[in-house]
C-alpha positions in Angstrom: 67.3 110.9 144.8 66.4 107.4 143.6 65.4 108.8 140.2 68.7 110.6 139.9 70.7 107.5 140.6 68.6 105.5 138.2 69.1 108.1 135.5 72.9 107.9 136.1 72.9 104.2 135.8 70.8 104.3 132.6 73.1 107.0 131.1 76.2 104.9 132.0 74.7 101.9 130.3 73.9 103.9 127.2 77.3 105.5 127.0 79.1 102.2 127.5 77.6 101.1 124.2 79.1 104.1 122.5 82.7 103.0 123.1 84.4 102.3 119.8 85.2 98.6 119.3 88.9 97.7 119.3 90.5 96.2 116.2 92.6 93.8 118.4 91.0 91.1 120.6 92.8 89.3 123.4 92.5 85.5 123.1 94.9 84.1 125.7 96.6 85.6 128.8 99.2 84.2 131.2 100.6 85.9 134.3 103.2 84.1 136.4 103.6 84.4 140.1 106.6 86.6 139.3 104.3 88.9 137.2 105.8 88.0 133.8 103.0 88.2 131.3 102.2 86.7 127.9 99.3 87.8 125.7 97.9 86.3 122.5 95.6 88.4 120.4 93.8 88.4 117.1 93.6 91.5 114.9 90.6 92.3 112.8 90.9 92.6 109.0 90.7 96.4 109.4 93.4 96.7 112.1 96.2 99.1 111.2 99.8 99.0 112.2 99.1 101.9 114.6 96.3 99.8 116.2 98.6 96.9 116.6 101.4 98.9 118.1 99.1 100.8 120.5 97.6 97.6 121.7 101.0 96.0 122.3 102.6 99.0 123.9 99.7 99.4 126.3 99.7 95.7 127.5 100.1 95.3 131.3 103.7 95.4 132.4 105.3 95.3 135.8 108.6 97.1 136.1 111.5 94.6 136.2 109.4 91.8 134.7 108.7 90.6 131.1 105.7 91.1 128.9 105.3 89.4 125.5 102.4 90.2 123.2 101.8 87.9 120.2 99.4 89.2 117.6 97.9 87.0 115.0 96.0 87.6 111.7 92.2 87.7 111.8 91.8 84.1 110.4 94.7 82.5 112.4 94.6 79.6 114.8 95.5 81.4 118.0 96.5 79.6 121.2 94.1 80.5 124.0 93.5 78.0 126.9 96.9 76.5 126.6 98.4 79.9 127.3 96.0 80.9 130.0 96.3 77.6 131.9 100.0 77.2 131.5 102.0 76.5 134.7 104.9 78.7 133.6 106.5 80.8 130.9 108.4 77.8 129.5 105.1 75.9 129.1 103.6 79.0 127.4 106.5 78.9 124.9 105.8 75.2 124.2 102.1 76.0 123.6 103.0 78.8 121.2 105.0 76.4 119.1 102.4 73.6 119.0 101.9 72.1 115.5 98.6 73.3 113.9 98.7 76.7 115.4 99.4 79.7 113.2 102.5 81.8 113.3 102.1 85.2 114.9 102.2 88.2 112.6 103.5 90.7 115.1 105.4 90.3 118.4 106.1 92.9 121.0 108.5 92.2 123.9 109.0 94.4 126.8 112.1 93.1 128.6 112.9 93.1 132.3 115.2 96.1 131.8 112.3 98.1 130.4 113.5 98.1 126.8 111.2 96.8 124.2 111.1 95.4 120.7 108.3 95.3 118.1 108.7 93.0 115.2 106.6 92.4 112.1 107.3 88.7 111.6 105.8 88.7 108.1 108.8 90.7 106.9 111.5 89.6 109.4 110.8 85.9 109.7 114.4 85.1 110.7 114.1 87.4 113.8 114.7 85.6 117.1 111.2 86.6 118.3 109.4 85.2 115.3 108.1 81.6 114.9 110.4 79.6 112.7 108.3 76.5 112.2 105.2 77.9 110.7 
């Protein structure tokens, strides 16, 4: 019995190395006590639009709350600790607009009513969800 469980553990370890690597990597994450969430992420050079949309649409969401996902280019200066350690959503917004940080490329917003918006800010820079002071 001990050999069987050891073999299963070894098999699990081997298989976990076979999981394909994602093209989007989370950098910062904030969750308020009310379960509103903000994610910052960096996409690889090989990320596709489908990768970006899938990542954003699968971000954690609590019904009746807000989830925002800001996705940056591979070489961008992405806010991390300031987002993660923020005391509230308003402070996260301040961090996102800090000078010296890059503008996000894509933004996905799932609103409290469950509706969502996905915006490519490289083509719709004047959109209200895009950073205006890049």
